[in-house]
C-alpha positions as a printed NumPy array, in Angstrom:
array([[121.662, 111.027, 131.203],
       [122.567, 111.945, 127.613],
       [125.749, 110.282, 126.311],
       [127.038, 110.822, 122.774],
       [129.103, 108.928, 120.183],
       [130.368, 110.049, 116.79 ],
       [130.517, 107.678, 113.794],
       [132.367, 108.351, 110.549],
       [130.543, 106.244, 107.941],
       [132.403, 104.581, 105.073],
       [131.415, 101.98 , 102.512],
       [133.341,  99.141, 104.182],
       [133.76 , 100.186, 107.818],
       [132.546, 102.494, 110.597],
       [134.894, 104.598, 112.725],
       [133.353, 105.094, 116.189],
       [134.431, 107.619, 118.827],
       [132.994, 107.884, 122.35 ],
       [134.09 , 109.38 , 125.661],
       [134.986, 107.217, 128.664],
       [133.975, 108.185, 132.246],
       [137.571, 109.337, 132.817],
       [137.162, 111.914, 130.012],
       [139.467, 110.146, 127.55 ],
       [138.136, 109.592, 124.012],
       [138.154, 105.995, 122.773],
       [137.968, 105.101, 119.039],
       [137.148, 101.762, 117.428],
       [136.719, 100.527, 113.861],
       [133.832,  98.186, 112.996],
       [133.055,  96.453, 109.713],
       [130.026,  97.893, 107.944],
       [128.073,  94.626, 107.71 ],
       [124.953,  93.32 , 109.445],
       [127.119,  91.474, 111.944],
       [129.288,  94.561, 112.421],
       [126.236,  96.748, 113.09 ],
       [125.033,  94.255, 115.718],
       [128.438,  94.362, 117.461],
       [128.375,  98.166, 117.28 ],
       [124.941,  98.324, 118.948],
       [126.153,  96.024, 121.741],
       [129.214,  98.253, 122.195],
       [127.095, 101.41 , 122.389],
       [124.715,  99.847, 124.903],
       [127.603,  98.631, 127.04 ],
       [128.917, 102.193, 127.317],
       [125.462, 103.726, 127.842],
       [125.409, 105.69 , 124.562],
       [122.011, 107.321, 123.957],
       [122.729, 109.546, 120.908],
       [124.848, 108.89 , 117.803],
       [125.987, 111.598, 115.353],
       [126.951, 110.85 , 111.743],
       [127.247, 112.624, 108.394],
       [124.778, 112.264, 105.538],
       [127.19 , 110.521, 103.152],
       [125.087, 109.537, 100.146],
       [122.97 , 106.475, 100.947],
       [125.605, 104.747, 103.081],
       [124.26 , 106.065, 106.371],
       [120.683, 104.802, 105.893],
       [121.131, 101.13 , 106.999],
       [122.979, 102.297, 110.116],
       [120.374, 104.987, 110.783],
       [117.413, 102.591, 110.738],
       [119.318,  99.928, 112.717],
       [120.146, 102.401, 115.5  ],
       [116.6  , 103.726, 115.5  ],
       [115.216, 100.199, 115.816],
       [117.606,  99.507, 118.713],
       [116.331, 102.496, 120.694],
       [119.428, 104.668, 120.143],
       [118.698, 108.164, 118.81 ],
       [120.559, 108.715, 115.472],
       [121.39 , 112.28 , 114.378],
       [122.306, 112.942, 110.739],
       [124.371, 116.081, 110.122],
       [124.837, 118.086, 106.935],
       [128.433, 117.411, 105.843],
       [128.758, 120.861, 104.252],
       [127.767, 122.721, 107.407],
       [130.033, 120.823, 109.822],
       [133.261, 120.851, 107.829],
       [136.359, 120.793, 110.025],
       [138.548, 123.915, 109.79 ],
       [141.763, 121.879, 110.108],
       [143.58 , 120.896, 106.877],
       [144.578, 117.433, 108.161],
       [141.861, 114.8  , 107.753],
       [141.716, 111.225, 109.061],
       [138.847, 108.886, 109.864],
       [139.59 , 109.034, 113.609],
       [139.672, 112.845, 113.589],
       [136.351, 112.951, 111.732],
       [134.716, 110.599, 114.252],
       [136.066, 112.67 , 117.172],
       [134.838, 115.864, 115.479],
       [131.335, 114.37 , 115.196],
       [131.52 , 113.397, 118.869],
       [132.417, 116.975, 119.861],
       [129.625, 118.356, 117.676],
       [127.131, 116.058, 119.374],
       [128.33 , 117.069, 122.836],
       [128.098, 120.785, 122.009],
       [124.657, 120.544, 120.287],
       [125.516, 123.577, 118.161],
       [124.18 , 122.141, 114.889],
       [120.665, 120.998, 114.05 ],
       [119.955, 117.573, 112.53 ],
       [119.208, 116.944, 108.886],
       [115.717, 115.669, 108.143],
       [115.441, 111.938, 107.458],
       [111.945, 110.97 , 106.22 ],
       [110.115, 107.888, 107.365],
       [110.286, 104.702, 105.308],
       [107.087, 105.389, 103.307],
       [108.22 , 108.852, 102.201],
       [111.737, 107.508, 101.632],
       [110.424, 104.816,  99.257],
       [108.203, 107.307,  97.418],
       [111.088, 109.781,  97.137],
       [113.425, 107.064,  95.798],
       [110.893, 105.953,  93.188],
       [109.975, 109.432,  91.938],
       [113.646, 110.442,  91.645],
       [114.424, 107.338,  89.583],
       [111.452, 108.131,  87.388],
       [112.822, 111.632,  86.79 ],
       [116.159, 110.161,  85.656],
       [114.279, 107.762,  83.394],
       [112.44 , 110.688,  81.789],
       [115.786, 112.438,  81.246],
       [117.129, 109.342,  79.467],
       [114.037, 109.228,  77.229],
       [114.547, 112.909,  76.338],
       [118.219, 112.269,  75.524],
       [117.306, 109.416,  73.157],
       [114.678, 111.554,  71.4  ],
       [117.252, 114.294,  70.867],
       [119.704, 111.716,  69.507],
       [117.077, 110.476,  67.05 ],
       [116.538, 114.047,  65.855],
       [120.302, 114.441,  65.432],
       [120.444, 111.298,  63.254],
       [117.622, 112.613,  61.058],
       [119.496, 115.886,  60.575],
       [122.671, 113.98 ,  59.625],
       [120.712, 112.216,  56.893],
       [119.649, 115.564,  55.433],
       [116.036, 115.158,  56.512],
       [113.895, 117.9  ,  57.982],
       [114.241, 116.786,  61.597],
       [111.525, 119.11 ,  62.862],
       [108.996, 117.691,  60.388],
       [109.815, 114.03 ,  60.944],
       [110.308, 114.422,  64.7  ],
       [106.761, 115.731,  64.856],
       [105.589, 112.66 ,  62.975],
       [107.54 , 110.346,  65.283],
       [106.015, 111.801,  68.453],
       [103.326, 109.185,  68.01 ],
       [104.272, 105.972,  69.772],
       [102.36 , 103.988,  67.143],
       [104.394, 105.5  ,  64.282],
       [107.667, 104.809,  66.101],
       [106.726, 101.167,  66.693],
       [105.759, 100.751,  63.028],
       [109.062, 102.241,  61.854],
       [111.007, 100.01 ,  64.276],
       [109.144,  96.924,  63.031],
       [110.014,  97.854,  59.429],
       [113.689,  98.462,  60.234],
       [113.927,  95.134,  62.091],
       [112.222,  93.27 ,  59.229],
       [109.208,  92.183,  61.288],
       [106.818,  93.948,  58.846],
       [106.796,  94.445,  55.086],
       [106.413,  97.956,  53.621],
       [103.346,  96.981,  51.567],
       [101.522,  95.959,  54.765],
       [101.78 ,  99.492,  56.24 ],
       [ 98.958, 101.929,  55.482],
       [100.653, 104.889,  57.202],
       [102.12 , 106.998,  54.384],
       [104.433, 109.022,  56.647],
       [106.129, 105.925,  58.078],
       [106.364, 104.237,  54.658],
       [107.903, 107.338,  53.075],
       [110.484, 107.652,  55.867],
       [111.329, 103.962,  55.534],
       [111.889, 104.339,  51.778],
       [114.411, 107.127,  52.449],
       [116.195, 105.136,  55.161],
       [116.477, 102.063,  52.892],
       [119.262, 103.632,  50.819],
       [122.564, 101.703,  51.048],
       [124.577, 104.803,  52.004],
       [122.449, 105.258,  55.15 ],
       [123.161, 101.774,  56.542],
       [125.37 , 102.889,  59.465],
       [122.932, 105.595,  60.536],
       [119.962, 103.261,  60.253],
       [121.736, 100.751,  62.509],
       [122.066, 103.383,  65.266],
       [118.529, 104.674,  64.642],
       [117.092, 101.165,  64.995],
       [118.992, 100.683,  68.236],
       [117.758, 104.004,  69.65 ],
       [114.138, 103.313,  68.681],
       [114.346,  99.95 ,  70.475],
       [115.846, 101.619,  73.558],
       [113.107, 104.257,  73.488],
       [110.348, 101.621,  73.317],
       [111.895,  99.738,  76.25 ],
       [112.268, 102.874,  78.396],
       [108.71 , 103.997,  77.668],
       [107.363, 100.626,  78.809],
       [109.475, 101.005,  81.981],
       [108.011, 104.474,  82.506],
       [104.494, 103.018,  82.466],
       [105.54 , 100.467,  85.115],
       [107.027, 103.254,  87.235],
       [103.784, 105.228,  87.013],
       [101.743, 102.229,  88.162],
       [104.063, 101.602,  91.123],
       [104.047, 105.281,  92.108],
       [100.244, 105.363,  91.971],
       [100.117, 102.327,  94.284],
       [102.518, 103.85 ,  96.839],
       [100.825, 107.251,  96.702],
       [ 97.465, 105.933,  97.947],
       [ 98.603, 106.459, 101.553],
       [ 98.951, 110.201, 100.858],
       [ 95.813, 110.665,  98.773],
       [ 94.469, 113.663, 100.737],
       [ 97.701, 115.66 , 100.537],
       [ 98.118, 114.85 ,  96.834],
       [ 94.587, 116.054,  96.098],
       [ 95.377, 119.329,  97.87 ],
       [ 98.519, 119.809,  95.79 ],
       [ 96.742, 118.955,  92.54 ],
       [ 94.159, 121.668,  93.226],
       [ 96.892, 124.289,  92.631],
       [ 97.414, 125.413,  89.009],
       [100.183, 123.708,  87.052],
       [100.584, 120.696,  89.357],
       [ 99.854, 117.281,  87.858],
       [ 99.704, 113.972,  89.711],
       [103.404, 113.157,  89.188],
       [104.483, 116.658,  90.226],
       [102.231, 116.476,  93.293],
       [103.792, 113.175,  94.351],
       [107.297, 114.536,  93.765],
       [106.653, 117.734,  95.724],
       [105.105, 115.827,  98.615],
       [107.978, 113.311,  98.683],
       [110.609, 116.058,  98.822],
       [108.796, 118.182, 101.413],
       [107.952, 115.27 , 103.7  ],
       [106.602, 116.568, 107.001],
       [105.373, 120.118, 106.359],
       [105.449, 120.948, 110.076],
       [109.271, 121.023, 110.027],
       [109.11 , 124.336, 108.115],
       [108.063, 127.146, 110.498],
       [107.192, 129.544, 107.653],
       [106.767, 129.669, 103.851],
       [110.127, 131.474, 103.602],
       [111.887, 128.475, 105.175],
       [110.275, 126.135, 102.629],
       [111.237, 128.422,  99.721],
       [114.807, 128.56 , 101.023],
       [114.892, 124.757, 101.278],
       [113.895, 124.565,  97.599],
       [116.522, 127.132,  96.559],
       [113.945, 129.631,  95.27 ],
       [115.228, 132.658,  97.205],
       [118.192, 134.889,  96.303],
       [121.401, 134.622,  98.3  ],
       [122.132, 137.593, 100.608],
       [125.597, 139.023, 101.227],
       [125.374, 141.927, 103.646],
       [128.482, 143.487, 105.155],
       [129.552, 146.96 , 106.271],
       [126.165, 148.479, 105.559],
       [126.138, 147.169, 101.976],
       [123.481, 144.774, 100.794],
       [124.002, 142.461,  97.851],
       [121.629, 139.847,  96.476],
       [122.861, 137.03 ,  94.273],
       [121.438, 134.12 ,  92.368],
       [119.421, 131.451,  94.195],
       [121.664, 129.071,  96.091],
       [122.389, 125.644,  94.612],
       [122.937, 124.215,  98.105],
       [119.309, 123.215,  98.391],
       [116.95 , 120.435,  97.364],
       [117.558, 120.322,  93.606],
       [114.674, 117.91 ,  93.044],
       [112.087, 120.131,  94.719],
       [113.471, 123.147,  92.838],
       [113.041, 121.323,  89.538],
       [109.498, 120.175,  90.357],
       [108.48 , 123.719,  91.298],
       [110.048, 125.167,  88.139],
       [108.06 , 122.686,  86.033],
       [104.93 , 123.564,  88.007],
       [105.612, 127.269,  87.421],
       [106.046, 126.689,  83.668],
       [102.716, 124.873,  83.551],
       [100.969, 127.397,  85.818],
       [101.75 , 130.411,  83.617],
       [100.053, 128.564,  80.74 ],
       [ 97.018, 127.587,  82.811],
       [ 93.737, 129.45 ,  83.088],
       [ 94.481, 130.659,  86.619],
       [ 93.764, 134.394,  86.703],
       [ 95.854, 134.905,  89.843],
       [ 98.981, 133.312,  88.38 ],
       [ 98.568, 134.949,  84.973],
       [ 98.189, 138.456,  86.452],
       [101.21 , 137.972,  88.706],
       [103.292, 136.617,  85.818],
       [102.317, 139.389,  83.387],
       [103.   , 142.   ,  86.062],
       [106.562, 140.705,  86.383],
       [107.063, 140.692,  82.615],
       [105.736, 144.268,  82.495],
       [108.461, 145.282,  84.952],
       [111.087, 144.   ,  82.52 ],
       [111.81 , 140.641,  84.155],
       [113.177, 137.839,  81.984],
       [110.716, 135.056,  81.142],
       [112.481, 132.389,  83.22 ],
       [113.102, 134.804,  86.094],
       [109.356, 135.438,  86.195],
       [108.701, 131.682,  86.086],
       [110.978, 131.169,  89.111],
       [109.071, 133.908,  90.937],
       [105.801, 132.127,  90.117],
       [107.292, 128.845,  91.367],
       [108.256, 130.49 ,  94.655],
       [104.779, 132.014,  95.02 ],
       [103.185, 128.614,  94.368],
       [105.434, 126.949,  96.938],
       [104.523, 129.537,  99.586],
       [100.837, 128.933,  98.88 ],
       [101.445, 125.177,  99.1  ],
       [102.837, 125.681, 102.612],
       [ 99.539, 127.243, 103.704],
       [ 97.417, 124.663, 101.885],
       [ 99.183, 121.691, 103.479],
       [ 99.309, 123.235, 106.935],
       [ 95.603, 124.096, 106.894],
       [ 94.366, 121.145, 104.848],
       [ 92.65 , 123.456, 102.352],
       [ 92.288, 123.399,  98.574],
       [ 93.362, 126.132,  96.166],
       [ 90.607, 128.705,  95.682],
       [ 90.898, 131.602,  93.233],
       [ 88.093, 133.63 ,  94.821],
       [ 89.454, 133.136,  98.299],
       [ 92.798, 134.486,  97.14 ],
       [ 91.276, 137.842,  96.179],
       [ 89.059, 138.113,  99.285],
       [ 91.901, 137.612, 101.732],
       [ 92.07 , 140.657, 104.038],
       [ 95.222, 142.733, 103.88 ],
       [ 97.168, 143.63 , 106.99 ],
       [ 98.265, 147.157, 107.594],
       [102.009, 147.782, 107.829],
       [103.274, 147.814, 111.381],
       [104.149, 151.478, 111.358],
       [100.621, 152.485, 110.247],
       [ 98.471, 150.396, 112.585],
       [ 95.771, 152.377, 114.341],
       [ 95.843, 152.448, 118.135],
       [ 92.436, 152.58 , 119.85 ],
       [ 91.39 , 152.746, 123.454],
       [ 89.524, 150.038, 125.376],
       [ 86.321, 152.12 , 125.312],
       [ 86.522, 152.486, 121.523],
       [ 87.18 , 148.753, 121.132],
       [ 84.094, 147.931, 123.213],
       [ 81.992, 150.273, 121.072],
       [ 83.198, 148.532, 117.896],
       [ 82.308, 145.101, 119.32 ],
       [ 78.833, 146.292, 120.383],
       [ 78.126, 147.713, 116.9  ],
       [ 79.197, 144.378, 115.437],
       [ 76.523, 142.597, 117.511],
       [ 78.622, 141.258, 120.39 ],
       [ 77.653, 141.536, 124.046],
       [ 80.497, 142.778, 126.26 ],
       [ 80.396, 142.251, 130.033],
       [ 82.825, 143.41 , 132.698],
       [ 84.465, 140.519, 134.556],
       [ 83.665, 140.753, 138.286]])
């Protein structure tokens, strides 16, 4: 028999609500520690609880989720936005009771919680993305310092794209190398300009930012090695994703980590909606309005697909290029067309992962088209048999 409990998860404690055989709702508060989780599991088993409902509050729910799963109790994680209580008054006990009532009614579907391998890969690739953002911020700050000094930032930023040139300049600014020992004229010329006494404050910040950039870039290489090691378990799926235009190894790992189990999406439209690549619909009173894509989606997958779309429109894929140019010819903005390409790529990815196939340009053009429903031709059984016979099949009447 199915018996439900609701748990309101907090950083320091858990508020538990369950129903007694008499119908009365009992609430208890448990410390959110390893010992507290053990006492909670004993309490749930004593009352015969089989299913536990909780909200997806950041990362706080994960230790409880895996502990309940290991104890044989089915955990259900709910989307906090979708199950908001209509009442203005809010307490921890009321929230736990509300989760209990939601679990008893079974009106809401669970949020997807990936397995531990996908969870680790997702955690690592998201941290890498934030690391790349920090590297980009530091590079922009370096360009800003060069502009403040009256230098042509675009010219010198292009020179400093080379990691070797940046390391040489940092070594000169820190005094680890002498200018006469450097053969690179660009770095030596920039160092001569930065050696002026009036630039001392700016050079101090520039030296600090170059050191930070070198440290973060070495961290990025370590992240890439760790991601490559974890991704070996999903080598087949990653190869399938990398066969599509615009998708590199890192993007393939990120897309796979965010999608998780592809079978949980019944159609490509569901996957595109999950990524936030479909317009919002507001239909009422016979009026139809379409808005911008919803932000209440997986922002990481949306970003990966946008980057893949940007790379795909620059690739040599004839299919993507024709689709992209057709949208531009209809007057679409460049980035709007890129989002449309990203959505098209994601829909194709759904088919590739479900079927275990690789991207094929020729196969895309040879795919048979279906007639619209209103124009399908109706034929009789006799005509169908004649078509099969002409095609080389042997048709026999079942006795």
